[in-house]
KESE-884923 format. One line per 10 residues: their letters; for each residue x, y, z of N, C-alpha, C. Coordinates in steps of 0.05 Angstrom, whole numbers, plus 5000, padded with zeros to 4 digits. Atoms other than C-alpha are relative to their C-alpha. Last residue first. Layout:
A) X:Y:Z:X:Y:Z:X:Y:Z | ...
% end
This chain:
XXXXXXXXXX) 4996:5023:4995:8802:0900:7586:5024:4989:4988 | 4975:4999:4992:8806:0972:7605:5015:4965:4985 | 4976:4981:5022:8736:0990:7574:5025:4989:4999 | 5026:5010:5029:8685:0928:7609:5029:5021:4989 | 5001:5019:5006:8737:0933:7675:4993:4997:4969 | 4973:5005:5008:8736:1003:7679:5011:4975:4997 | 5002:4978:5027:8657:1003:7682:5033:5002:4985 | 5003:5021:5032:8659:0949:7729:4997:5017:4976 | 4972:5022:5015:8708:0990:7773:4984:4984:4981 | 4981:5002:5015:8664:1052:7760:5013:4978:4997
XXXXXXXXXX) 4978:5000:4975:8590:1018:7791:5028:5006:4980 | 4975:5022:5004:8543:0999:7739:5017:4993:5019 | 5015:5027:4992:8488:1046:7754:5019:4974:5005 | 5014:4990:4971:8531:1111:7774:4986:4969:4996 | 4980:5007:4986:8571:1091:7701:4988:4998:5029 | 4994:5031:5003:8504:1090:7666:5024:4997:5022 | 5019:5021:5004:8489:1154:7690:5001:4971:5007 | 4991:5002:4963:8561:1180:7680:4970:4994:5012 | 4989:5017:4999:8542:1160:7600:5014:4995:5033 | 4983:4986:4997:8474:1198:7600:5032:4966:4997
XXXXXXXXXX) 4990:5000:4981:8420:1144:7587:5032:5014:5000 | 5007:4973:4988:8365:1159:7535:5022:4998:5022 | 5006:4989:5022:8362:1080:7519:4998:5031:5011 | 5019:5002:5014:8407:1037:7565:4991:5034:4984 | 5008:4979:4991:8479:1036:7566:4963:4995:5003 | 5010:4999:4972:8508:0969:7547:4978:5012:5020 | 5014:5026:5000:8529:0956:7482:4987:5000:5021 | 5024:5006:5014:8533:1030:7466:4989:4975:4997 | 5029:4984:4985:8572:1048:7531:4979:4992:4980 | 5016:5008:4978:8617:0992:7513:4979:5011:5012
XXXXXXXXXX) 5017:5038:5013:8636:1008:7442:4979:4990:5021 | 5029:4991:5027:8636:1089:7453:4993:4967:5002 | 5022:4992:4980:8687:1070:7517:4970:5007:4979 | 5005:5010:4986:8735:1031:7474:4970:5005:5019 | 5022:5016:5014:8723:1072:7417:5001:4988:5019 | 5026:4999:5006:8752:1126:7458:4985:4984:4988 | 5022:4993:4980:8804:1090:7487:4980:5007:4994 | 5008:5031:4999:8832:1073:7411:4977:5001:5033 | 5026:5001:5030:8826:1151:7395:4996:4973:5002 | 5024:4981:4986:8868:1170:7466:4977:4995:4968
XXXXXXXXXX) 5008:5021:4981:8923:1107:7448:4972:5021:5007 | 5008:5037:5012:8932:1133:7371:4983:4992:5021 | 5021:4983:5011:8936:1216:7402:4986:4964:4994 | 4997:4988:5024:8997:1186:7446:4965:5000:4989 | 4971:4981:5009:9022:1175:7516:4993:5007:4966 | 4990:5009:5023:8952:1151:7546:5020:5018:4998 | 4987:4978:5012:8930:1151:7619:5006:4991:4969 | 4974:5013:5009:8872:1121:7650:5013:5025:4986 | 5008:5023:5007:8793:1131:7680:5036:4977:4992 | 4980:5002:5017:8787:1189:7718:5013:4972:4988
XXXXXXXXXX) 4979:5020:4989:8720:1201:7735:5033:4990:4985 | 4994:5034:5004:8678:1256:7717:5017:4982:5018 | 4965:5002:5003:8653:1312:7759:5003:4974:4992 | 4975:5022:4981:8579:1314:7756:5025:5000:4987 | 4975:5011:5005:8528:1363:7749:5015:4976:5009 | 4981:5018:4977:8458:1349:7760:5028:5000:4991 | 5033:4994:4967:8410:1401:7720:5018:4985:5024 | 5028:4993:4999:8468:1398:7664:4992:5003:5021 | 5013:4984:4991:8544:1390:7661:4964:5026:4998 | 5022:4980:5008:8563:1329:7655:4991:5030:5013
XXXXXXXXXX) 5009:4970:4979:8623:1287:7673:4972:5008:4985 | 5020:4996:4980:8622:1211:7662:4996:5031:5006 | 5021:5012:5009:8697:1197:7629:4979:5010:5031 | 5024:5000:4976:8761:1222:7653:4981:5001:4984 | 5033:4994:5008:8826:1212:7604:4981:4999:5015 | 5015:5009:4989:8898:1239:7620:4965:4994:4986 | 5029:4982:5004:8932:1261:7558:4992:4984:5024 | 5032:5005:5009:9003:1247:7533:4974:5016:5014 | 4988:5028:5008:9082:1257:7548:4970:4981:4998 | 4974:5002:5024:9082:1330:7559:5003:4976:4989
XXXXXXXXXX) 4973:4993:4982:9014:1338:7595:5018:4989:4977 | 4975:5006:5011:8945:1345:7559:5023:5005:5018 | 4993:4978:4997:8873:1330:7587:5033:5002:4996 | 4970:5008:4999:8828:1292:7556:5005:5028:5014 | 4985:4979:4998:8750:1281:7571:5025:4998:4992 | 4975:5007:5001:8696:1237:7554:5017:5022:5002 | 4996:5030:4995:8627:1243:7573:5021:4993:5002 | 5011:5014:5037:8643:1314:7584:4999:4974:5015 | 5033:5005:5004:8640:1357:7650:4995:4990:4975 | 5007:5006:4986:8724:1355:7668:4962:4995:4998
XXXXXXXXXX) 4996:5032:4998:8741:1358:7603:4993:4991:5024 | 5014:5006:4972:8717:1433:7604:4995:4964:4999 | 5016:5010:5020:8765:1446:7535:4973:4994:5026 | 5012:4993:5012:8796:1502:7581:4973:4984:4978 | 5032:5014:5002:8806:1444:7635:4992:5026:4978 | 5011:4973:4992:8872:1485:7670:4972:4997:4985 | 5020:4993:4971:8905:1424:7669:4984:5024:5003 | 4980:4997:4968:8942:1425:7597:4976:5005:5024 | 4958:5013:5002:8924:1413:7525:5001:5010:5020 | 4979:4976:4991:8850:1411:7538:5029:4996:5000
XXXXXXXXXX) 4967:5015:5009:8803:1359:7494:5006:5031:5012 | 4988:4967:4998:8723:1365:7509:5031:4995:5004 | 4972:5007:5001:8678:1304:7483:5017:5026:5004 | 4976:4987:5004:8599:1303:7495:5028:4996:5006 | 4972:5010:4995:8553:1244:7478:5015:5026:5001 | 4983:4977:5008:8472:1259:7476:5036:4993:5013 | 5004:4976:4991:8445:1186:7493:5012:5022:4983 | 5023:5000:4978:8441:1117:7472:4989:5029:5014 | 5000:5017:4972:8489:1137:7408:4976:4994:5015 | 5022:5009:4985:8484:1151:7336:5013:4990:5026
XXXXXXXXXX) 4998:5028:4995:8555:1185:7312:4969:5000:5015 | 5029:5014:5023:8541:1258:7286:4998:4973:5009 | 5025:4991:5001:8616:1265:7303:4979:5001:4995 | 5020:5006:4990:8653:1211:7313:4982:5018:5002 | 5010:5029:4987:8719:1201:7278:4970:4995:5010 | 4996:5008:5031:8732:1274:7246:4979:4972:5001 | 5029:4990:5018:8707:1310:7310:5002:4985:4967 | 5029:5014:4984:8756:1252:7350:4982:5012:4986 | 4998:5027:5007:8818:1278:7305:4970:4992:5001 | 5011:5004:5025:8799:1351:7305:5002:4964:4998
XXXXXXXXXX) 5030:5002:5007:8800:1336:7375:5000:5009:4984 | 5018:5023:4997:8869:1303:7372:4977:5011:4996 | 4998:5021:5006:8899:1362:7342:4987:4974:5004 | 5016:4988:5023:8869:1418:7367:5003:4970:4983 | 5037:5015:4996:8895:1382:7439:4984:5009:4975 | 5021:4987:5021:8962:1390:7414:4976:4981:4997 | 5002:5027:5021:8999:1378:7483:4986:5017:4985 | 4982:5010:5007:9031:1436:7530:4995:4970:4984 | 5002:5038:4998:8991:1481:7533:5019:4994:5001 | 5002:5020:4976:9006:1554:7561:4998:4973:5003
XXXXXXXXXX) 4972:5009:4984:9030:1587:7506:4999:4987:5018 | 4996:4995:4972:8967:1575:7468:5028:5002:5008 | 4996:4977:4997:8959:1575:7388:5008:5014:5034 | 5007:4984:5029:8973:1515:7360:5001:5020:5002 | 4989:4987:5011:8995:1492:7429:5004:5011:4976 | 4986:5013:5006:8926:1481:7441:5022:5006:5006 | 4978:5001:5020:8871:1518:7431:5025:4992:4995 | 4983:4980:5002:8825:1486:7468:5006:5010:4990 | 4967:5001:4998:8775:1439:7447:5015:5029:4999 | 4989:4967:4995:8701:1427:7452:5023:4999:4998
XXXXXXXXXX) 4980:5007:4989:8674:1363:7402:5010:5034:5009 | 4970:4999:5006:8614:1376:7370:5016:5008:5030 | 5002:4967:5003:8558:1332:7401:5030:5012:4988 | 4972:4985:5001:8565:1252:7389:4991:5034:4995 | 4981:5003:5005:8490:1234:7393:5026:5014:5002 | 4990:5014:4985:8422:1227:7414:5021:4987:4985 | 5001:5029:5008:8392:1289:7379:5021:4985:5019 | 5030:5004:4983:8406:1367:7377:5003:4964:4995 | 5016:4988:4971:8469:1406:7365:4973:4984:5012 | 5019:5017:4986:8513:1357:7309:4990:5015:5020
XXXXXXXXXX) 4987:5013:4978:8539:1408:7266:4987:4989:5023 | 5011:4989:4978:8506:1418:7197:5012:4990:5031 | 5028:5028:4987:8540:1410:7135:4997:5016:5028 | 4994:5011:4976:8569:1476:7099:4985:4972:5011 | 4981:5018:5008:8560:1496:7029:5019:4996:5026 | 4969:5001:4980:8537:1557:7059:5015:4989:4987 | 4980:4976:5012:8490:1582:6992:5025:4988:5024 | 4992:5017:5023:8461:1498:6999:5024:5035:4988 | 4981:5021:5010:8448:1509:7060:5018:4997:4977 | 4979:4995:4980:8404:1566:7067:5028:4986:5000
XXXXXXXXXX) 4983:4979:5019:8379:1547:7000:5019:5018:5019 | 4983:5004:5015:8350:1487:7040:5010:5010:4979 | 4985:5020:4998:8324:1523:7095:5026:4986:4980 | 4973:5004:5005:8288:1574:7069:5031:4989:5009 | 5004:5014:5022:8215:1543:7072:5024:5018:4984 | 5001:5032:5003:8221:1541:7143:5013:5001:4971 | 5025:5012:5008:8242:1611:7161:4998:4974:4980 | 5007:5014:5021:8307:1631:7197:4969:4989:4986 | 5011:4981:5010:8316:1666:7257:4987:4994:4970 | 5023:4988:4984:8383:1653:7284:4974:5012:4984
XXXXXXXXXX) 5017:4985:5028:8443:1630:7240:4974:4999:5018 | 5021:5008:5009:8489:1599:7299:4992:5017:4990 | 5017:4979:4998:8555:1601:7305:4979:4994:4985 | 5010:4999:5026:8598:1542:7332:4983:5020:4996 | 4982:4996:5019:8650:1531:7392:4986:5000:4969 | 4990:5013:5012:8603:1506:7435:5008:4998:4975 | 4987:5006:4980:8587:1556:7483:5013:4975:4990 | 5000:5019:4985:8559:1587:7426:5017:4987:5023 | 4985:5021:4992:8565:1647:7381:4990:4984:5025 | 5000:4989:4971:8493:1681:7360:5032:4973:5000
XXXXXXXXXX) 4977:5014:4999:8485:1709:7286:5012:4997:5034 | 4977:4997:4980:8422:1742:7294:5024:4973:4993 | 4997:4981:4976:8354:1759:7268:5024:5000:5015 | 4995:5005:4974:8367:1723:7200:4991:5018:5018 | 5012:4986:4962:8340:1761:7150:5009:4989:5016 | 5027:5008:4992:8354:1711:7086:4988:5021:5028 | 5017:4994:5024:8413:1761:7053:4968:4977:5006 | 5009:4988:5017:8446:1767:7109:4973:5003:4978 | 5015:4986:4980:8454:1714:7145:4979:5026:4995 | 5021:5020:4998:8481:1678:7084:4975:5021:5016
XXXXXXXXXX) 5022:5001:5022:8521:1745:7080:4983:4986:4999 | 5015:4982:4996:8546:1729:7147:4993:5014:4971 | 5010:5001:4979:8568:1655:7137:4975:5028:5002 | 5022:5018:5010:8594:1666:7073:4978:4998:5017 | 5012:4973:5007:8642:1720:7108:4972:4992:4993 | 5011:4978:4990:8665:1680:7160:4982:5014:4984 | 5021:5014:4986:8673:1621:7123:4995:5017:5009 | 5016:5002:5023:8721:1665:7077:4975:4985:5012 | 5011:4965:5004:8758:1697:7137:4974:4993:4978 | 4983:4980:5022:8774:1623:7151:4982:5021:5003
XXXXXXXXXX) 5008:4996:5016:8746:1586:7214:5014:5019:4986 | 4978:4988:5016:8771:1553:7281:4984:5001:4960 | 5008:4973:5001:8701:1545:7326:5034:5012:4984 | 4985:4990:4979:8736:1474:7348:4995:5040:4995 | 4980:5019:4989:8704:1443:7280:5021:5024:5020 | 4970:4980:4998:8656:1499:7249:5016:4985:5023 | 4984:5016:4983:8595:1452:7235:5029:5018:4992 | 4969:5007:5019:8541:1499:7208:5016:4989:5023 | 4979:4994:4988:8488:1515:7266:5018:4985:4985 | 4982:5021:5013:8422:1523:7240:5025:5008:5016
XXXXXXXXXX) 4965:4991:4995:8366:1568:7273:5015:4974:4995 | 4981:5024:4994:8289:1566:7263:5026:5008:5002 | 4965:4996:5013:8235:1614:7256:5016:4973:5014 | 4996:4993:5034:8158:1599:7273:5019:5000:4986 | 5004:5029:5009:8156:1577:7346:4986:4999:4968 | 5022:4988:5016:8174:1638:7375:4975:4981:4988 | 5015:4989:4981:8217:1609:7415:4982:5001:4988 | 4989:4972:4986:8258:1583:7357:4980:4998:5027 | 5016:4974:4986:8259:1514:7335:4995:5016:5008 | 5012:4994:4972:8320:1482:7314:4982:5017:5006
XXXXXXXXXX) 5003:4975:4987:8351:1462:7248:4974:4997:5024 | 4980:4987:4985:8394:1417:7215:4992:5017:5012 | 4991:4981:5015:8353:1398:7155:5020:5022:5024 | 4991:5007:5033:8341:1326:7164:5007:5020:4992 | 4972:5017:4992:8337:1347:7251:5003:4996:4968 | 5003:5019:5021:8275:1391:7237:5030:4978:4995 | 4974:4988:5004:8252:1420:7309:4999:4976:4972 | 4990:5012:4975:8169:1426:7313:5036:4997:4986 | 4971:4997:5013:8126:1461:7271:5013:4986:5029 | 4992:4999:4971:8043:1449:7287:5034:4997:4989
XXXX) 4978:5021:4998:8015:1474:7223:5016:5001:5023 | 5007:5008:4977:7963:1526:7235:5012:4970:5002 | 5011:5009:4998:7999:1580:7190:4990:4982:5025 | 4986:5016:4986:8002:1649:7211:4981:4966:4989
% end
């Protein structure tokens, strides 16, 4: 066994595992929607490099667990996929419910909005980790109430909530505004991120930032 001290390898999209020897990687699978071709490629690559397991995560990703450090470059080459933002102070994978594309209860196209948010913000560096959830109806299958910014679909738009968290100290988000279109949802997301990025302390989650300055002050800064 090598005496080299191992750690996470963000540049390789790899997280050191409990054994302190092997790594896990999380290919980017937006909303957890994948084709049979991608599933086969993930399975074949995991088998080729003798991975310990493929774990489906709560973030709608598939993590390939138990990879050797020396194999990581070749694993990504064989997968031909980008890493999901699973670690670091950045926008993590957007959690998205099936929406009107797949769910009979949905009243809005959460998948369309969620994919647009993923394309615009996934992996963006911010003061702290930042999670987004998009739900196609008030049932909250995208866990929008416990995300830094969350959306709930209604027939004529989305309710926007901010500051949620599902960590050691769970926090239910505050209701910020209501938007009538995907473009308005994208705009308010940008406004929230801009204000947060300009004013939050390093490693301060959005909910903690809102509590520090007060929700009224935050709302004024974002919705001006």
